[in-house]
C-alpha positions in Angstrom: 211.0 -147.4 181.7 212.1 -150.4 183.7 211.1 -152.8 181.1 212.8 -150.7 178.4 216.1 -151.5 180.9 215.1 -154.6 181.1 215.1 -155.0 177.3 218.3 -152.8 176.4 220.3 -155.7 179.0 218.5 -158.9 177.2 219.6 -157.5 173.4 223.2 -156.6 174.6 223.1 -160.2 176.3 221.7 -161.7 173.2 224.4 -159.9 171.2 227.9 -160.4 173.2 226.1 -164.4 174.2 227.6 -162.9 177.8 226.3 -161.4 180.9 230.0 -160.3 181.7 230.7 -158.8 178.1 227.2 -157.1 178.2 227.8 -155.7 182.0 231.0 -153.9 180.4 229.4 -152.7 177.5 226.6 -151.2 179.7 228.5 -150.3 182.7 226.8 -152.7 185.3 227.7 -156.0 186.8 227.4 -159.4 185.6 225.0 -160.2 188.1 222.5 -157.0 186.8 222.7 -158.1 183.7 221.8 -161.6 184.6 218.7 -160.7 187.1 217.2 -158.1 185.5 217.2 -161.2 182.1 215.8 -163.1 185.1 213.2 -160.5 186.0 212.3 -160.4 182.3 211.7 -164.2 181.6 209.3 -164.4 185.1 207.1 -161.8 183.5 206.8 -163.0 179.9 207.3 -166.7 181.2 209.3 -168.1 178.8 212.7 -168.6 178.9 214.6 -166.7 176.7 218.3 -167.9 177.1 220.1 -171.4 177.6 222.3 -171.2 180.2 225.5 -173.1 181.0 228.9 -172.3 183.0 230.4 -171.2 179.8 228.0 -169.7 177.6 224.8 -168.4 176.8 222.9 -169.2 173.9 219.2 -167.6 172.7 216.1 -170.5 173.2 214.0 -170.2 170.0 211.5 -167.7 172.1 214.2 -165.6 173.0 215.6 -165.0 169.1 211.8 -164.5 168.2 212.1 -161.7 171.2 215.3 -160.1 170.1 213.7 -158.8 166.7 211.0 -157.4 168.3 213.1 -156.0 171.1 215.8 -154.2 168.2 212.7 -152.5 166.6 211.6 -151.2 170.3 215.4 -149.7 170.6 215.6 -148.5 167.5 212.4 -146.6 167.8 213.2 -145.3 171.2 216.7 -144.1 169.7 215.2 -142.4 166.9 212.6 -140.5 169.2 215.4 -139.4 171.2 217.1 -138.2 168.2 214.3 -136.0 166.9 213.9 -134.4 170.1 217.1 -133.7 170.5 217.3 -131.8 167.2 214.1 -130.2 167.8 216.4 -127.8 170.3 218.8 -126.7 167.5 218.0 -123.9 165.2 216.7 -125.1 161.7 219.5 -124.0 158.8 221.0 -125.4 156.2 220.7 -126.1 152.6 216.4 -127.6 151.3 216.1 -128.2 147.6 212.8 -127.5 146.7 210.4 -128.3 143.4 207.7 -126.1 142.8 205.2 -125.9 140.2 204.4 -122.8 138.1 202.7 -120.9 140.6 205.0 -117.9 142.0 202.0 -115.3 143.0 200.7 -118.2 145.1 203.6 -119.2 146.4 205.9 -115.9 146.9 204.2 -114.1 150.0 204.7 -117.8 152.1 208.3 -118.3 150.9 209.6 -114.8 151.5 207.5 -115.0 155.0 209.4 -118.5 155.6 212.8 -116.8 154.6 212.5 -113.7 157.1 211.2 -116.1 159.8 214.2 -118.4 159.3 217.2 -116.8 157.8 219.5 -119.8 158.5 217.8 -122.1 156.1 219.4 -121.7 152.3 216.0 -122.6 149.9 217.4 -123.8 146.6 214.1 -123.3 144.6 213.2 -124.6 141.2 210.2 -123.7 139.4 208.9 -125.9 137.0 205.8 -128.0 135.9 207.3 -131.4 135.2 207.3 -134.3 137.0 210.4 -134.7 138.8 211.9 -137.6 140.3 212.0 -136.3 143.9 214.7 -139.0 145.1 216.2 -139.5 142.0 216.8 -135.6 141.3 217.9 -135.3 145.0 214.9 -132.8 146.2 214.1 -132.4 149.4 210.7 -131.4 149.6 208.4 -130.7 146.2 204.8 -129.1 145.9 202.6 -130.9 142.9 199.1 -131.2 142.6 196.8 -134.0 142.5 197.3 -137.6 144.8 200.6 -138.8 145.5 201.2 -142.4 143.4 205.1 -142.9 144.7 205.2 -144.8 147.8 208.9 -144.0 148.2 207.5 -140.4 149.6 205.0 -139.0 152.3 202.8 -136.2 151.6 201.0 -133.5 153.7 197.9 -131.3 151.9 198.2 -127.6 151.5 194.8 -126.6 150.2 192.4 -126.8 147.4 191.4 -125.0 144.3 189.3 -124.3 141.3 189.8 -123.4 137.7 187.6 -120.8 136.7 187.1 -118.7 133.3 187.3 -115.8 133.4 188.0 -112.9 130.8 187.8 -108.9 131.1 184.4 -106.7 130.9 186.1 -105.2 127.6 186.0 -108.1 126.1 182.3 -109.2 127.3 181.4 -106.2 126.6 182.4 -106.7 122.8 181.9 -110.4 121.9 179.2 -111.0 124.2 178.5 -113.3 127.7 178.6 -116.6 126.9 175.5 -118.6 128.6 176.3 -122.1 128.3 179.5 -124.2 127.3 177.9 -124.3 123.6 178.5 -120.2 123.4 182.6 -120.6 123.7 182.5 -121.6 120.0 181.9 -118.4 119.2 184.9 -117.1 121.5 188.6 -116.3 121.6 189.9 -119.3 124.1 193.3 -118.7 125.6 194.4 -122.4 126.1 197.4 -123.8 128.1 199.6 -126.6 127.0 201.8 -128.8 129.5 205.2 -128.3 129.2 206.0 -131.9 129.7 203.7 -133.8 126.7 202.7 -130.2 125.1 198.8 -131.2 125.7 196.2 -128.9 126.5 195.2 -128.7 129.4 191.3 -129.6 128.7 188.7 -127.3 130.0 186.4 -128.4 133.3 183.1 -127.9 131.7 180.1 -130.4 132.7 178.7 -132.2 130.1 176.5 -135.3 129.9 176.9 -138.5 130.4 178.8 -139.9 127.1 179.0 -136.9 125.8 182.8 -135.6 123.6 184.5 -133.3 124.9 183.7 -130.3 123.4 186.1 -128.4 120.8 187.0 -125.3 121.8 188.7 -122.6 119.3 191.9 -121.9 119.6 193.0 -118.1 119.9 196.5 -118.8 121.6 198.1 -121.5 123.2 200.9 -121.1 125.9 202.4 -123.5 128.5 202.9 -120.8 131.1 199.5 -119.6 133.4 201.2 -116.0 133.8 201.2 -115.1 130.2 197.5 -116.3 129.8 196.8 -114.1 132.5 198.4 -111.0 130.8 196.4 -111.8 127.4 193.0 -112.1 129.2 193.7 -109.0 130.9 194.5 -107.3 127.5 191.0 -108.0 126.4 192.1 -110.7 123.9 190.0 -113.6 125.0 188.7 -115.8 128.0 191.2 -118.0 129.6 190.8 -120.7 132.3 193.3 -120.5 135.3 193.2 -121.2 139.5 190.8 -119.0 141.2 194.4 -118.4 143.8 195.6 -116.3 140.4 192.2 -114.8 139.1 191.0 -113.5 142.3 193.3 -110.0 143.0 192.2 -109.6 138.9 188.5 -110.0 139.9 188.6 -108.0 143.1 189.9 -105.4 141.2 187.5 -105.3 138.7 189.7 -106.4 135.3 188.0 -110.1 135.2 184.8 -111.5 135.4 184.0 -114.8 135.7 181.9 -116.7 133.4 179.8 -120.0 132.9 180.4 -120.4 136.8 177.3 -123.0 136.8 179.2 -125.1 134.1 182.2 -125.8 136.0 183.1 -128.7 137.7 186.8 -128.3 139.1 188.5 -128.9 142.6 192.2 -129.5 142.5 194.7 -129.7 145.7 198.4 -129.3 146.0 201.0 -131.2 148.2 204.1 -131.6 149.8 205.8 -134.3 149.4 209.2 -135.3 150.5 211.2 -139.1 151.1 210.3 -141.1 153.5 212.3 -141.5 156.8 212.0 -142.2 160.0 213.4 -138.4 161.1 212.4 -135.0 159.4 215.4 -132.6 159.9 214.5 -129.3 161.9 214.9 -127.4 158.1 212.3 -129.8 156.2 209.7 -130.2 159.6 209.5 -126.3 160.0 209.4 -125.8 156.3 206.5 -128.2 156.0 204.5 -127.0 159.2 205.5 -122.9 157.7 203.2 -123.8 154.7 200.7 -125.7 155.4 199.9 -123.1 158.2 200.4 -120.2 155.6 200.3 -120.8 151.9 196.2 -121.3 151.7 195.7 -118.5 154.5 193.8 -116.1 152.8 
């Protein structure tokens, strides 16, 4: 801490070019500033100022040291601000963008609202690729690896895509044993809202082999609708495991071709890079990391 005090005196003297003016700004005598700078010079083994009876000017070494010291003091100030903010109750409006995975996130969101009633959530459910900074979001949840260097990220958890159908459908149409059998089945396919392209099913295939062309019984841009159609016994759907799990546990759906599926995805939280996180954002990130994939 004595070193930090000496750095603060040095920076103030360098910026005012006067020990007297620095002392007035810091609430100490000019001699106290001068002695502090002299001790700093002695410890560093270099002269930081050229001194005359009327003024002080930085040496080349002093100018170099000044830039470093300014950064050090900024970091100390930021740390103090961060600690002071942790004592405040998180509050205010938090603008969030989440993918269309309501059944995954809603339990965690409602639990968050119970714990932090002073935080107002403004939630945008969308599968489109939003521009976090340009559109003014505080935080977004997305799949895949982050590519925007302006953003910080934190992993939430992993998921797998699985193929599933109802027992009634499989009793009528048979259970596919290998991916090639899907040519004889009703395939319920998801298309990306942003591009209109069909989402490829994660079926293993030999190196160099072309992607299998699956028959299309239904195309939809929301997974929830595909789930309902699969539950109605109208085909096989490719859906994330967290979405299928309750229906599988109730015996309403059965997975197929598990040995032929090769997929693992990840959810992440992304937010604009900043030295200091607002308390409302910090608690949201920590809460979602802890609760979202708790089960």
